[in-house]
N, CA, C and O atoms as a Tinker XYZ file with bonds, in Angstrom:
   372  protein
     1  N     93.843000  112.726000   90.257000    73     2
     2  CA    93.051000  111.512000   90.309000    64     1     3
     3  C     93.690000  110.576000   91.338000    63     2     4     5
     4  O     94.893000  110.649000   91.589000    81     3
     5  N     92.888000  109.710000   91.921000    73     3     6
     6  CA    93.375000  108.771000   92.913000    64     5     7
     7  C     93.673000  107.425000   92.283000    63     6     8     9
     8  O     92.920000  106.914000   91.454000    81     7
     9  N     94.817000  106.860000   92.712000    73     7    10
    10  CA    95.167000  105.479000   92.329000    64     9    11
    11  C     95.723000  104.779000   93.569000    63    10    12    13
    12  O     96.100000  105.436000   94.540000    81    11
    13  N     95.773000  103.474000   93.537000    73    11    14
    14  CA    96.332000  102.704000   94.631000    64    13    15
    15  C     97.663000  102.107000   94.204000    63    14    16    17
    16  O     97.895000  101.870000   93.018000    81    15
    17  N     98.519000  101.872000   95.159000    73    15    18
    18  CA    99.827000  101.231000   94.932000    64    17    19
    19  C     99.885000  100.035000   95.888000    63    18    20    21
    20  O     99.662000  100.181000   97.090000    81    19
    21  N    100.180000   98.874000   95.351000    73    19    22
    22  CA   100.259000   97.666000   96.156000    64    21    23
    23  C    101.618000   96.966000   95.964000    63    22    24    25
    24  O    102.107000   96.823000   94.844000    81    23
    25  N    102.212000   96.534000   97.092000    73    23    26
    26  CA   103.431000   95.767000   97.037000    64    25    27
    27  C    103.453000   94.852000   98.267000    63    26    28    29
    28  O    102.998000   95.224000   99.349000    81    27
    29  N    103.985000   93.667000   98.071000    73    27    30
    30  CA   104.002000   92.700000   99.171000    64    29    31
    31  C    105.338000   91.980000   99.225000    63    30    32    33
    32  O    105.893000   91.589000   98.199000    81    31
    33  N    105.839000   91.815000  100.425000    73    31    34
    34  CA   107.007000   90.968000  100.717000    64    33    35
    35  C    106.481000   89.933000  101.744000    63    34    36    37
    36  O    105.421000   90.132000  102.338000    81    35
    37  N    107.217000   88.853000  101.941000    73    35    38
    38  CA   106.747000   87.828000  102.886000    64    37    39
    39  C    106.401000   88.403000  104.253000    63    38    40    41
    40  O    105.427000   87.966000  104.866000    81    39
    41  N    107.148000   89.344000  104.737000    73    39    42
    42  CA   106.904000   89.841000  106.099000    64    41    43
    43  C    106.085000   91.127000  106.123000    63    42    44    45
    44  O    105.681000   91.564000  107.201000    81    43
    45  N    105.828000   91.742000  104.984000    73    43    46
    46  CA   105.137000   93.021000  105.020000    64    45    47
    47  C    104.394000   93.289000  103.716000    63    46    48    49
    48  O    104.914000   93.047000  102.627000    81    47
    49  N    103.193000   93.784000  103.845000    73    47    50
    50  CA   102.422000   94.212000  102.705000    64    49    51
    51  C    102.112000   95.694000  102.840000    63    50    52    53
    52  O    101.960000   96.213000  103.945000    81    51
    53  N    102.019000   96.372000  101.686000    73    51    54
    54  CA   101.739000   97.804000  101.730000    64    53    55
    55  C    100.708000   98.102000  100.687000    63    54    56    57
    56  O    100.770000   97.603000   99.563000    81    55
    57  N     99.753000   98.926000  101.069000    73    55    58
    58  CA    98.698000   99.405000  100.157000    64    57    59
    59  C     98.551000  100.894000  100.401000    63    58    60    61
    60  O     98.188000  101.315000  101.500000    81    59
    61  N     98.828000  101.685000   99.392000    73    59    62
    62  CA    98.740000  103.134000   99.506000    64    61    63
    63  C     97.730000  103.670000   98.534000    63    62    64    65
    64  O     97.606000  103.155000   97.423000    81    63
    65  N     97.003000  104.694000   98.926000    73    63    66
    66  CA    96.146000  105.396000   97.980000    64    65    67
    67  C     96.746000  106.807000   97.893000    63    66    68    69
    68  O     96.903000  107.511000   98.891000    81    67
    69  N     97.077000  107.185000   96.632000    73    67    70
    70  CA    97.710000  108.467000   96.423000    64    69    71
    71  C     96.997000  109.285000   95.344000    63    70    72    73
    72  O     96.245000  108.742000   94.536000    81    71
    73  N     97.231000  110.525000   95.344000    73    71    74
    74  CA    96.710000  111.451000   94.343000    64    73    75
    75  C     97.828000  111.723000   93.327000    63    74    76    77
    76  O     98.925000  112.136000   93.703000    81    75
    77  N     97.545000  111.492000   92.054000    73    75    78
    78  CA    98.501000  111.744000   90.976000    64    77    79
    79  C     97.863000  112.689000   89.990000    63    78    80    81
    80  O     96.637000  112.759000   89.905000    81    79
    81  N     98.679000  113.426000   89.234000    73    79    82
    82  CA    98.110000  114.306000   88.232000    64    81    83
    83  C     97.536000  113.519000   87.051000    63    82    84    85
    84  O     97.926000  112.376000   86.810000    81    83
    85  N     96.601000  114.142000   86.312000    73    83    86
    86  CA    96.110000  113.550000   85.065000    64    85    87
    87  C     97.335000  113.279000   84.177000    63    86    88    89
    88  O     98.339000  113.984000   84.287000    81    87
    89  N     97.267000  112.306000   83.335000    73    87    90
    90  CA    98.353000  111.942000   82.432000    64    89    91
    91  C     99.542000  111.308000   83.178000    63    90    92    93
    92  O    100.623000  111.191000   82.601000    81    91
    93  N     99.368000  110.895000   84.453000    73    91    94
    94  CA   100.433000  110.224000   85.185000    64    93    95
    95  C    100.629000  108.823000   84.640000    63    94    96    97
    96  O     99.666000  108.171000   84.236000    81    95
    97  N    101.852000  108.362000   84.625000    73    95    98
    98  CA   102.163000  107.014000   84.175000    64    97    99
    99  C    102.335000  106.098000   85.410000    63    98   100   101
   100  O    102.389000  106.551000   86.553000    81    99
   101  N    102.415000  104.820000   85.118000    73    99   102
   102  CA   102.669000  103.836000   86.170000    64   101   103
   103  C    103.953000  104.201000   86.923000    63   102   104   105
   104  O    103.988000  104.165000   88.153000    81   103
   105  N    104.982000  104.544000   86.197000    73   103   106
   106  CA   106.269000  104.942000   86.812000    64   105   107
   107  C    106.110000  106.171000   87.699000    63   106   108   109
   108  O    106.638000  106.213000   88.810000    81   107
   109  N    105.371000  107.185000   87.199000    73   107   110
   110  CA   105.136000  108.384000   87.989000    64   109   111
   111  C    104.509000  108.076000   89.328000    63   110   112   113
   112  O    104.927000  108.599000   90.361000    81   111
   113  N    103.496000  107.218000   89.301000    73   111   114
   114  CA   102.773000  106.886000   90.534000    64   113   115
   115  C    103.679000  106.158000   91.526000    63   114   116   117
   116  O    103.651000  106.437000   92.725000    81   115
   117  N    104.482000  105.224000   91.016000    73   115   118
   118  CA   105.392000  104.496000   91.896000    64   117   119
   119  C    106.385000  105.442000   92.541000    63   118   120   121
   120  O    106.609000  105.387000   93.751000    81   119
   121  N    106.983000  106.312000   91.733000    73   119   122
   122  CA   107.926000  107.296000   92.262000    64   121   123
   123  C    107.275000  108.218000   93.304000    63   122   124   125
   124  O    107.838000  108.457000   94.372000    81   123
   125  N    106.100000  108.722000   92.981000    73   123   126
   126  CA   105.423000  109.662000   93.855000    64   125   127
   127  C    104.983000  109.017000   95.168000    63   126   128   129
   128  O    104.864000  109.702000   96.183000    81   127
   129  N    104.743000  107.719000   95.156000    73   127   130
   130  CA   104.253000  107.014000   96.356000    64   129   131
   131  C    105.284000  106.922000   97.454000    63   130   132   133
   132  O    104.917000  106.764000   98.619000    81   131
   133  N    106.584000  107.017000   97.123000    73   131   134
   134  CA   107.632000  106.862000   98.123000    64   133   135
   135  C    107.959000  105.408000   98.443000    63   134   136   137
   136  O    108.788000  105.134000   99.310000    81   135
   137  N    107.331000  104.503000   97.769000    73   135   138
   138  CA   107.532000  103.075000   98.035000    64   137   139
   139  C    108.968000  102.621000   97.740000    63   138   140   141
   140  O    109.469000  101.681000   98.357000    81   139
   141  N    109.629000  103.306000   96.781000    73   139   142
   142  CA   111.020000  102.921000   96.409000    64   141   143
   143  C    111.967000  103.320000   97.546000    63   142   144   145
   144  O    113.015000  102.694000   97.701000    81   143
   145  N    111.644000  104.310000   98.324000    73   143   146
   146  CA   112.471000  104.659000   99.480000    64   145   147
   147  C    112.247000  103.712000  100.626000    63   146   148   149
   148  O    113.173000  103.391000  101.372000    81   147
   149  N    110.996000  103.258000  100.771000    73   147   150
   150  CA   110.684000  102.320000  101.860000    64   149   151
   151  C    111.230000  100.911000  101.578000    63   150   152   153
   152  O    111.580000  100.183000  102.506000    81   151
   153  N    111.300000  100.536000  100.313000    73   151   154
   154  CA   111.801000   99.223000   99.881000    64   153   155
   155  C    112.871000   99.463000   98.846000    63   154   156   157
   156  O    112.600000   99.345000   97.651000    81   155
   157  N    114.074000   99.796000   99.262000    73   155   158
   158  CA   115.158000  100.142000   98.314000    64   157   159
   159  C    115.615000   98.975000   97.441000    63   158   160   161
   160  O    116.330000   99.193000   96.463000    81   159
   161  N    115.224000   97.754000   97.765000    73   159   162
   162  CA   115.608000   96.619000   96.923000    64   161   163
   163  C    114.756000   96.491000   95.682000    63   162   164   165
   164  O    115.070000   95.673000   94.817000    81   163
   165  N    113.681000   97.271000   95.555000    73   163   166
   166  CA   112.848000   97.259000   94.365000    64   165   167
   167  C    113.621000   97.906000   93.234000    63   166   168   169
   168  O    113.989000   99.078000   93.310000    81   167
   169  N    113.866000   97.136000   92.181000    73   167   170
   170  CA   114.545000   97.623000   91.004000    64   169   171
   171  C    113.554000   97.588000   89.837000    63   170   172   173
   172  O    113.245000   96.516000   89.318000    81   171
   173  N    113.066000   98.734000   89.434000    73   171   174
   174  CA   112.039000   98.801000   88.372000    64   173   175
   175  C    112.565000   98.345000   87.029000    63   174   176   177
   176  O    111.782000   98.086000   86.115000    81   175
   177  N    113.882000   98.243000   86.891000    73   175   178
   178  CA   114.460000   97.763000   85.648000    64   177   179
   179  C    114.270000   96.249000   85.513000    63   178   180   181
   180  O    114.197000   95.726000   84.401000    81   179
   181  N    114.192000   95.553000   86.644000    73   179   182
   182  CA   114.081000   94.098000   86.608000    64   181   183
   183  C    112.734000   93.562000   87.079000    63   182   184   185
   184  O    112.360000   92.443000   86.729000    81   183
   185  N    111.998000   94.350000   87.870000    73   183   186
   186  CA   110.697000   93.911000   88.375000    64   185   187
   187  C    109.603000   94.154000   87.357000    63   186   188   189
   188  O    109.636000   95.130000   86.608000    81   187
   189  N    108.650000   93.267000   87.341000    73   187   190
   190  CA   107.452000   93.522000   86.532000    64   189   191
   191  C    106.485000   94.353000   87.341000    63   190   192   193
   192  O    106.440000   94.261000   88.568000    81   191
   193  N    105.723000   95.152000   86.654000    73   191   194
   194  CA   104.688000   95.950000   87.293000    64   193   195
   195  C    103.400000   95.761000   86.492000    63   194   196   197
   196  O    103.431000   95.286000   85.357000    81   195
   197  N    102.280000   96.131000   87.086000    73   195   198
   198  CA   101.063000   95.979000   86.390000    64   197   199
   199  C     99.933000   96.773000   86.995000    63   198   200   201
   200  O    100.098000   97.484000   87.986000    81   199
   201  N     98.776000   96.631000   86.371000    73   199   202
   202  CA    97.561000   97.300000   86.829000    64   201   203
   203  C     96.471000   96.256000   86.940000    63   202   204   205
   204  O     96.156000   95.581000   85.960000    81   203
   205  N     95.891000   96.116000   88.119000    73   203   206
   206  CA    94.826000   95.125000   88.389000    64   205   207
   207  C     95.185000   93.725000   87.900000    63   206   208   209
   208  O     94.368000   93.066000   87.258000    81   207
   209  N     96.432000   93.256000   88.205000    73   207   210
   210  CA    96.833000   91.918000   87.897000    64   209   211
   211  C     97.298000   91.654000   86.467000    63   210   212   213
   212  O     97.574000   90.512000   86.102000    81   211
   213  N     97.383000   92.698000   85.670000    73   211   214
   214  CA    97.850000   92.533000   84.298000    64   213   215
   215  C     99.142000   93.282000   84.125000    63   214   216   217
   216  O     99.220000   94.473000   84.427000    81   215
   217  N    100.181000   92.585000   83.630000    73   215   218
   218  CA   101.513000   93.232000   83.449000    64   217   219
   219  C    101.354000   94.406000   82.495000    63   218   220   221
   220  O    100.656000   94.320000   81.485000    81   219
   221  N    102.010000   95.490000   82.833000    73   219   222
   222  CA   101.973000   96.693000   82.015000    64   221   223
   223  C    103.352000   97.343000   82.015000    63   222   224   225
   224  O    104.187000   97.066000   82.875000    81   223
   225  N    103.572000   98.215000   81.032000    73   223   226
   226  CA   104.855000   98.918000   80.940000    64   225   227
   227  C    104.829000  100.152000   81.871000    63   226   228   229
   228  O    103.772000  100.690000   82.204000    81   227
   229  N    106.004000  100.555000   82.259000    73   227   230
   230  CA   106.121000  101.715000   83.149000    64   229   231
   231  C    105.577000  103.001000   82.578000    63   230   232   233
   232  O    105.239000  103.915000   83.330000    81   231
   233  N    105.480000  103.095000   81.247000    73   231   234
   234  CA   104.995000  104.326000   80.642000    64   233   235
   235  C    103.486000  104.286000   80.359000    63   234   236   237
   236  O    102.957000  105.173000   79.690000    81   235
   237  N    102.804000  103.268000   80.863000    73   235   238
   238  CA   101.360000  103.176000   80.712000    64   237   239
   239  C    100.673000  104.283000   81.475000    63   238   240   241
   240  O    100.958000  104.522000   82.649000    81   239
   241  N     99.740000  104.974000   80.773000    73   239   242
   242  CA    98.960000  106.040000   81.420000    64   241   243
   243  C     97.943000  105.410000   82.359000    63   242   244   245
   244  O     97.340000  104.382000   82.050000    81   243
   245  N     97.764000  106.051000   83.519000    73   243   246
   246  CA    96.816000  105.551000   84.515000    64   245   247
   247  C     95.438000  106.188000   84.338000    63   246   248   249
   248  O     95.288000  107.269000   83.769000    81   247
   249  N     94.451000  105.475000   84.846000    73   247   250
   250  CA    93.058000  105.981000   84.875000    64   249   251
   251  C     92.678000  106.090000   86.342000    63   250   252   253
   252  O     93.250000  105.393000   87.180000    81   251
   253  N     91.735000  106.941000   86.663000    73   251   254
   254  CA    91.274000  107.058000   88.040000    64   253   255
   255  C     90.868000  105.713000   88.641000    63   254   256   257
   256  O     90.129000  104.948000   88.022000    81   255
   257  N     91.352000  105.433000   89.837000    73   255   258
   258  CA    90.991000  104.195000   90.530000    64   257   259
   259  C     91.855000  103.014000   90.197000    63   258   260   261
   260  O     91.659000  101.945000   90.774000    81   259
   261  N     92.815000  103.150000   89.285000    73   259   262
   262  CA    93.711000  102.036000   88.952000    64   261   263
   263  C     94.471000  101.561000   90.191000    63   262   264   265
   264  O     94.798000  102.362000   91.067000    81   263
   265  N     94.750000  100.263000   90.263000    73   263   266
   266  CA    95.605000   99.681000   91.313000    64   265   267
   267  C     96.932000   99.293000   90.671000    63   266   268   269
   268  O     97.000000   98.338000   89.897000    81   267
   269  N     97.962000  100.024000   90.990000    73   267   270
   270  CA    99.302000   99.778000   90.475000    64   269   271
   271  C     99.938000   98.710000   91.372000    63   270   272   273
   272  O     99.894000   98.798000   92.599000    81   271
   273  N    100.528000   97.708000   90.728000    73   271   274
   274  CA   101.093000   96.567000   91.496000    64   273   275
   275  C    102.547000   96.384000   91.075000    63   274   276   277
   276  O    102.885000   96.467000   89.895000    81   275
   277  N    103.383000   96.139000   92.050000    73   275   278
   278  CA   104.795000   95.806000   91.803000    64   277   279
   279  C    104.965000   94.348000   92.177000    63   278   280   281
   280  O    104.700000   93.953000   93.312000    81   279
   281  N    105.405000   93.555000   91.223000    73   279   282
   282  CA   105.438000   92.105000   91.410000    64   281   283
   283  C    106.821000   91.618000   91.830000    63   282   284   285
   284  O    107.845000   92.163000   91.418000    81   283
   285  N    106.822000   90.571000   92.665000    73   283   286
   286  CA   108.077000   89.884000   93.067000    64   285   287
   287  C    108.175000   88.609000   92.222000    63   286   288   289
   288  O    107.195000   88.145000   91.639000    81   287
   289  N    109.365000   88.078000   92.182000    73   287   290
   290  CA   109.580000   86.808000   91.475000    64   289   291
   291  C    108.940000   85.680000   92.256000    63   290   292   293
   292  O    108.807000   85.772000   93.476000    81   291
   293  N    108.547000   84.637000   91.588000    73   291   294
   294  CA   107.961000   83.476000   92.224000    64   293   295
   295  C    109.074000   82.656000   92.869000    63   294   296   297
   296  O    110.065000   82.338000   92.212000    81   295
   297  N    108.924000   82.317000   94.129000    73   295   298
   298  CA   109.950000   81.563000   94.842000    64   297   299
   299  C    109.636000   80.078000   94.888000    63   298   300   301
   300  O    110.513000   79.276000   95.211000    81   299
   301  N    108.400000   79.692000   94.570000    73   299   302
   302  CA   108.035000   78.310000   94.535000    64   301   303
   303  C    107.109000   78.082000   93.320000    63   302   304   305
   304  O    106.257000   78.912000   93.004000    81   303
   305  N    107.302000   76.961000   92.670000    73   303   306
   306  CA   106.435000   76.654000   91.526000    64   305   307
   307  C    105.057000   76.323000   92.035000    63   306   308   309
   308  O    104.889000   75.350000   92.770000    81   307
   309  N    104.038000   77.127000   91.655000    73   307   310
   310  CA   102.681000   76.899000   92.191000    64   309   311
   311  C    102.156000   75.491000   91.911000    63   310   312   313
   312  O    101.309000   74.996000   92.655000    81   311
   313  N    102.633000   74.850000   90.875000    73   311   314
   314  CA   102.145000   73.526000   90.550000    64   313   315
   315  C    102.678000   72.451000   91.533000    63   314   316   317
   316  O    102.062000   71.400000   91.709000    81   315
   317  N    103.800000   72.732000   92.147000    73   315   318
   318  CA   104.373000   71.755000   93.063000    64   317   319
   319  C    103.908000   71.942000   94.521000    63   318   320   321
   320  O    104.056000   71.031000   95.336000    81   319
   321  N    103.360000   73.093000   94.844000    73   319   322
   322  CA   102.923000   73.355000   96.240000    64   321   323
   323  C    101.870000   72.351000   96.673000    63   322   324   325
   324  O    102.042000   71.778000   97.750000    81   323
   325  N    100.790000   72.080000   95.934000    73   323   326
   326  CA    99.836000   71.114000   96.400000    64   325   327
   327  C    100.440000   69.704000   96.588000    63   326   328   329
   328  O    100.102000   68.983000   97.526000    81   327
   329  N    101.334000   69.345000   95.670000    73   327   330
   330  CA   102.004000   68.031000   95.776000    64   329   331
   331  C    102.835000   67.980000   97.057000    63   330   332   333
   332  O    102.827000   66.975000   97.768000    81   331
   333  N    103.528000   69.033000   97.337000    73   331   334
   334  CA   104.372000   69.093000   98.549000    64   333   335
   335  C    103.479000   68.985000   99.788000    63   334   336   337
   336  O    103.807000   68.259000  100.727000    81   335
   337  N    102.354000   69.704000   99.792000    73   335   338
   338  CA   101.453000   69.657000  100.952000    64   337   339
   339  C    100.880000   68.286000  101.121000    63   338   340   341
   340  O    100.720000   67.826000  102.252000    81   339
   341  N    100.557000   67.599000  100.022000    73   339   342
   342  CA    99.998000   66.229000  100.099000    64   341   343
   343  C    101.049000   65.286000  100.667000    63   342   344   345
   344  O    100.729000   64.417000  101.479000    81   343
   345  N    102.312000   65.452000  100.244000    73   343   346
   346  CA   103.388000   64.598000  100.748000    64   345   347
   347  C    103.586000   64.823000  102.232000    63   346   348   349
   348  O    103.813000   63.862000  102.966000    81   347
   349  N    103.506000   66.076000  102.706000    73   347   350
   350  CA   103.639000   66.384000  104.108000    64   349   351
   351  C    102.527000   65.744000  104.898000    63   350   352   353
   352  O    102.762000   65.213000  105.984000    81   351
   353  N    101.294000   65.785000  104.359000    73   351   354
   354  CA   100.159000   65.166000  105.063000    64   353   355
   355  C    100.337000   63.646000  105.172000    63   354   356   357
   356  O     99.945000   63.050000  106.175000    81   355
   357  N    100.921000   63.023000  104.155000    73   355   358
   358  CA   101.160000   61.557000  104.191000    64   357   359
   359  C    102.186000   61.223000  105.266000    63   358   360   361
   360  O    102.095000   60.157000  105.875000    81   359
   361  N    103.170000   62.104000  105.525000    73   359   362
   362  CA   104.189000   61.861000  106.499000    64   361   363
   363  C    103.676000   61.896000  107.916000    63   362   364   365
   364  O    104.324000   61.369000  108.821000    81   363
   365  N    102.528000   62.503000  108.128000    73   363   366
   366  CA   102.002000   62.636000  109.495000    64   365   367
   367  C    101.416000   61.328000  110.051000    63   366   368   369
   368  O    101.081000   61.261000  111.234000    81   367
   369  N    101.292000   60.315000  109.233000    73   367   370
   370  CA   100.692000   59.035000  109.699000    64   369   371
   371  C    101.561000   58.358000  110.708000    63   370   372
   372  O    101.215000   57.284000  111.200000    81   371
């Protein structure tokens, strides 16, 4: 069955479509994709992963067409970004 693998860093995004066997888990798909070799800093013990934007465990069974996602930590509080942008706009006067 086909599934997608998505991962993003500030300078690079990757989207792969791979074929995995029936009964493949989220972990199986990530391993098979080769993404861990391309991004050796990904530590599946500490990173959250999910399917279509919902956090899931590594042993979750996949369904055909699932999009597996590897999440990064948030580097900025989303609630403060609009305030920061507004403050920057005020400084331009």
